C-alpha positions as CSV (number, residue, x, y, z in Angstrom):
1,X,13.0,-7.1,-15.7
2,X,10.8,-9.0,-13.8
3,X,8.8,-11.7,-15.9
4,X,5.1,-12.3,-15.2
5,X,2.4,-14.1,-16.7
6,X,-1.2,-13.8,-16.2
7,X,-2.5,-17.5,-16.5
8,X,-6.5,-17.7,-16.7
9,X,-9.1,-16.2,-16.5
10,X,-10.4,-12.8,-18.8
11,X,-13.5,-11.4,-19.2
12,X,-15.5,-8.2,-19.6
13,X,-16.8,-5.9,-16.5
14,X,-20.3,-4.7,-17.2
15,X,-21.4,-1.6,-15.2
16,X,-24.9,-1.1,-15.9
17,X,-24.9,2.6,-13.8
18,X,-22.9,4.0,-16.8
19,X,-23.6,1.7,-19.4
20,X,-20.4,1.2,-20.6
21,X,-18.1,-2.3,-20.5
22,X,-14.6,-2.5,-19.8
23,X,-11.7,-5.2,-20.0
24,X,-10.7,-7.0,-17.1
25,X,-10.5,-10.4,-15.2
26,X,-8.4,-11.1,-12.2
27,X,-5.2,-12.9,-14.5
28,X,-6.0,-10.3,-17.0
29,X,-5.6,-7.5,-14.4
30,X,-2.0,-8.6,-12.3
31,X,-0.7,-9.0,-15.8
32,X,-1.0,-5.4,-17.1
33,X,-0.6,-3.6,-13.4
34,X,2.7,-5.6,-13.0
35,X,3.7,-4.5,-16.6
36,X,2.6,-0.8,-15.2
37,X,5.1,-1.0,-12.1
38,X,7.1,-1.8,-14.5
39,X,7.7,-5.7,-15.5
40,X,7.5,-7.4,-18.6
41,X,4.2,-9.1,-18.5
42,X,2.1,-11.2,-20.6
43,X,-1.3,-13.5,-21.0
44,X,-2.2,-17.2,-21.2
45,X,-5.9,-17.7,-21.5
46,X,-8.9,-18.6,-23.6
47,X,-10.8,-15.5,-25.4
48,X,-14.2,-16.4,-26.4
49,X,-14.6,-16.1,-31.1
50,X,-17.5,-13.3,-29.9
51,X,-16.8,-9.6,-30.3
52,X,-16.5,-9.7,-26.9
53,X,-13.5,-11.9,-27.5
54,X,-11.9,-9.7,-30.1
55,X,-12.3,-6.3,-27.7
56,X,-10.6,-7.9,-24.6
57,X,-7.7,-9.6,-26.9
58,X,-7.4,-5.9,-28.4
59,X,-7.5,-4.2,-24.8
60,X,-5.3,-5.8,-23.0
61,X,-2.4,-6.0,-25.6
62,X,-3.4,-2.0,-26.0
63,X,-2.2,-1.7,-22.1
64,X,1.2,-3.6,-23.0
65,X,0.4,-7.2,-22.4
66,X,1.4,-9.5,-25.3
67,X,-1.0,-13.0,-25.6
68,X,1.2,-14.6,-28.1
69,X,0.2,-18.0,-27.1
70,X,-3.3,-17.6,-25.9
71,X,-6.4,-19.5,-27.9
72,X,-9.3,-18.7,-28.9
73,X,-12.1,-21.2,-29.2
74,X,-15.9,-21.0,-30.0
75,X,-18.3,-19.4,-27.9
76,X,-19.5,-16.3,-25.6
77,X,-16.8,-14.4,-23.7
78,X,-17.3,-14.0,-20.0
79,X,-19.6,-11.2,-18.5
80,X,-20.1,-9.9,-15.1
81,X,-22.8,-7.2,-14.4
82,X,-22.1,-4.5,-11.9
83,X,-22.8,-1.0,-10.4
84,X,-20.9,1.4,-8.2
85,X,-22.2,2.6,-5.2
86,X,-20.4,5.8,-3.5
87,X,-17.3,4.5,-5.2
88,X,-17.8,1.1,-3.8
89,X,-18.2,-1.7,-6.5
90,X,-21.6,-3.4,-6.3
91,X,-21.6,-7.1,-8.1
92,X,-24.8,-8.0,-9.4
93,X,-24.2,-11.1,-11.2
94,X,-22.2,-12.9,-14.0
95,X,-22.8,-15.5,-17.3
96,X,-20.2,-18.2,-15.4
97,X,-17.2,-17.1,-16.9
98,X,-18.3,-18.3,-20.9
99,X,-16.3,-20.2,-22.7
100,X,-12.3,-18.9,-20.5
101,X,-14.5,-21.1,-17.7
102,X,-15.9,-23.8,-19.2
103,X,-13.2,-25.0,-21.9
104,X,-10.0,-23.5,-19.4
105,X,-6.3,-23.0,-20.4
106,X,-3.8,-25.9,-20.1
107,X,-0.4,-26.2,-20.0
108,X,-0.2,-28.4,-23.5
109,X,1.4,-27.9,-27.3
110,X,4.8,-26.2,-26.0
111,X,2.3,-23.7,-23.4
112,X,4.7,-25.5,-20.4
113,X,7.8,-24.5,-21.3
114,X,6.5,-20.8,-22.0
115,X,5.0,-20.3,-19.1
116,X,8.1,-21.9,-17.4
117,X,10.3,-19.1,-18.8
118,X,8.4,-16.4,-16.8
119,X,9.6,-15.2,-13.2
120,X,6.5,-16.0,-11.4
121,X,3.0,-17.0,-12.7
122,X,-0.1,-16.0,-11.3
123,X,-3.7,-17.5,-11.3
124,X,-6.9,-17.8,-9.7
125,X,-10.1,-19.6,-8.2
126,X,-11.9,-17.8,-11.9
127,X,-9.5,-19.0,-14.0
128,X,-10.4,-23.3,-13.4
129,X,-6.4,-23.8,-13.7
130,X,-5.8,-26.1,-10.4
131,X,-5.1,-29.4,-12.8
132,X,-2.3,-27.3,-13.8
133,X,-0.2,-26.4,-10.5
134,X,1.3,-29.3,-10.1
135,X,3.0,-28.9,-13.7
136,X,3.6,-25.1,-13.1
137,X,5.3,-25.9,-9.8
138,X,7.9,-28.0,-11.4
139,X,9.7,-25.1,-12.5
140,X,11.2,-22.3,-11.5
141,X,8.9,-19.8,-11.7
142,X,6.7,-18.2,-8.8
143,X,3.1,-19.4,-8.7
144,X,1.0,-17.4,-7.0
145,X,-3.2,-18.1,-6.9
146,X,-5.9,-15.6,-5.5
147,X,-8.6,-17.5,-3.3
148,X,-10.5,-14.7,-3.6
149,X,-13.3,-14.6,-0.7
150,X,-16.1,-17.2,-0.9
151,X,-16.5,-20.1,1.2
152,X,-16.1,-22.5,-1.0
153,X,-12.7,-22.0,-1.5
154,X,-11.5,-21.9,2.2
155,X,-12.5,-25.4,2.4
156,X,-9.6,-27.9,3.4
157,X,-10.6,-30.1,0.2
158,X,-9.7,-27.0,-2.1
159,X,-7.1,-25.7,-0.5
160,X,-4.9,-29.1,-0.4
161,X,-5.6,-28.7,-4.1
162,X,-3.9,-25.4,-4.0
163,X,-1.6,-24.6,-1.0
164,X,1.1,-27.3,-1.9
165,X,1.9,-25.9,-5.3
166,X,1.8,-22.4,-4.5
167,X,4.7,-20.4,-3.5
168,X,1.8,-17.4,-2.4
169,X,-2.1,-17.2,-1.8
170,X,-3.8,-14.5,-1.3
171,X,-7.6,-14.4,0.1
172,X,-9.5,-11.3,1.2
173,X,-10.2,-11.2,4.5
174,X,-12.6,-8.3,4.7
175,X,-14.9,-9.9,6.8
176,X,-12.3,-11.1,9.8
177,X,-10.6,-9.6,12.4
178,X,-6.7,-9.7,12.5
179,X,-6.5,-12.8,14.9
180,X,-9.0,-14.7,12.4
181,X,-7.2,-13.2,9.5
182,X,-3.9,-14.8,10.6
183,X,-5.2,-18.1,12.0
184,X,-6.7,-18.8,8.1
185,X,-3.5,-17.6,6.8
186,X,-1.6,-19.7,8.4
187,X,-3.7,-23.0,7.8
188,X,-3.3,-22.4,4.4
189,X,0.5,-22.3,5.0
190,X,0.8,-25.7,7.6
191,X,-1.6,-27.0,4.0
192,X,2.0,-26.1,2.2
193,X,1.4,-22.6,0.9
194,X,4.7,-20.8,1.3
195,X,3.3,-17.5,1.7
196,X,-0.9,-16.3,2.4
197,X,-1.1,-13.4,2.0
198,X,-4.7,-11.0,3.2
199,X,-6.4,-8.2,2.3
200,X,-9.2,-6.1,4.4
201,X,-10.2,-3.4,2.4
202,X,-9.6,-0.1,4.2
203,X,-8.2,-2.3,7.0
204,X,-5.0,-2.7,5.6
205,X,-3.3,-6.0,4.5
206,X,-1.8,-9.1,6.2
207,X,1.2,-11.2,5.6
208,X,2.7,-14.8,6.7
209,X,5.0,-17.5,5.9
210,X,4.0,-19.8,9.3
211,X,6.6,-17.8,11.1
212,X,6.7,-14.3,11.0
213,X,3.2,-12.4,10.3
214,X,4.0,-8.5,9.1
215,X,0.6,-6.2,9.2
216,X,0.7,-2.4,6.9
217,X,-2.5,-0.3,6.9
218,X,-4.0,1.2,4.0
219,X,-3.5,4.0,2.2
220,X,-6.5,6.3,2.9
221,X,-8.2,8.9,0.9
222,X,-9.4,12.2,2.2
223,X,-12.7,12.4,2.5
224,X,-13.1,15.7,0.7
225,X,-11.1,13.6,-2.6
226,X,-13.5,11.5,-5.4
227,X,-12.5,8.2,-5.9
228,X,-13.8,6.7,-9.2
229,X,-14.3,3.1,-8.7
230,X,-12.6,0.2,-6.1
231,X,-12.7,-2.0,-9.4
232,X,-9.3,-4.2,-9.6
233,X,-7.9,-2.6,-6.2
234,X,-7.1,-6.2,-4.7
235,X,-5.8,-6.9,-7.9
236,X,-3.4,-3.8,-7.8
237,X,-2.8,-4.6,-4.6
238,X,-1.2,-8.5,-5.1
239,X,1.0,-6.7,-8.2
240,X,2.0,-4.0,-6.4
241,X,3.3,-6.7,-3.7
242,X,4.6,-9.1,-5.8
243,X,7.0,-6.7,-8.2
244,X,8.0,-5.2,-4.7
245,X,8.8,-8.5,-3.2
246,X,10.7,-10.2,-6.3
247,X,12.9,-6.7,-6.4
248,X,13.8,-7.6,-3.0
249,X,15.1,-10.8,-4.0
250,X,12.3,-13.2,-3.5
251,X,12.8,-16.7,-5.6
252,X,11.9,-20.1,-4.9
253,X,13.4,-21.1,-1.9
254,X,14.6,-18.0,0.0
255,X,12.7,-16.9,2.3
256,X,11.7,-13.1,2.6
257,X,12.8,-10.8,6.0
258,X,10.1,-9.4,7.7
259,X,11.8,-6.0,6.6
260,X,10.9,-7.3,2.9
261,X,7.3,-8.6,3.2
262,X,6.6,-5.4,5.5
263,X,8.0,-3.6,2.4
264,X,6.0,-5.3,-0.2
265,X,2.7,-4.8,1.7
266,X,3.3,-1.0,1.4
267,X,4.3,-1.1,-2.0
268,X,1.0,-2.9,-2.1
269,X,-1.0,-0.4,-0.6
270,X,0.3,2.3,-3.0
271,X,-0.9,0.4,-5.9
272,X,-4.2,-0.1,-4.4
273,X,-4.7,3.2,-3.6
274,X,-3.8,4.8,-7.0
275,X,-6.4,1.7,-8.2
276,X,-9.2,4.0,-6.7
277,X,-8.6,6.5,-9.0
278,X,-8.7,4.5,-12.8
279,X,-11.9,4.0,-14.3
280,X,-12.5,0.3,-14.5
281,X,-10.3,-2.3,-14.3
282,X,-7.8,-0.6,-16.6
283,X,-9.8,1.4,-19.1
284,X,-10.3,1.2,-22.1
285,X,-14.0,1.4,-21.6
286,X,-16.7,1.4,-24.4
287,X,-20.7,1.4,-24.2
288,X,-22.8,-1.0,-23.6
289,X,-26.1,-1.3,-25.3
290,X,-27.2,-4.2,-23.6
291,X,-30.9,-3.6,-21.6
292,X,-30.0,-4.4,-18.0
293,X,-32.8,-6.9,-16.2
294,X,-34.8,-5.4,-13.8
295,X,-33.9,-7.3,-10.5
296,X,-30.4,-5.8,-10.7
297,X,-31.3,-3.0,-9.4
């Protein structure tokens, strides 16, 4: 059984139009979705010592993802606010990620050896774990990293902190056409990443190792079918891709074939499609009575 570790961020996603808040976070979601797909997954991160921190940790564990080596630190949990317009999530703001980002997890006190026991460790720009990647890279576990979509995370200086230590990076390329997306992905590979994966929403996804290019369409939802929301779809795509590619023999130092990559893209599209019918990142919502700031509407 594949062993996956989500390493870094956790957050409460507050849907102001529903007055409901859900557990989430990139590293959390990938772990939960990998577990859903049959992997053994755990989460390593920092929880706030507030009530939302308790809610987050219990929700993650209830989803089948243990958190045995995670830390609790004094401070508030991260909270993002958003709403859904015609099924699409619209982010309205966040509190900076709380203590999870302000005092991020590290690999001291035996946590490096713990992480090394997994087949794959996933983190992201929202985890502030960049300084820990060289330590992860010393071991056999595959290292994957989500570079999101913000311009600051496309700057050469930032890419040079990530790419040499990542077996795969994910970038959101929804604003780019296929040629521009492949050019960006190949730049990341030139800077050291083993694979670069780009998601483009309903336009599908792309993958390259700098030599082989593959693409696959998104799975469409018929117009007469109502989706719930798109929260977590990118993370679900990544989890589906990673579990499928690992199942086809992807390991540190191996070179996936074009067929392997295409099959994994299709598995990612299936996982993203299914996520559209899940409330929040992985359900477990609860009422949120916080007032909604006027400038969020």
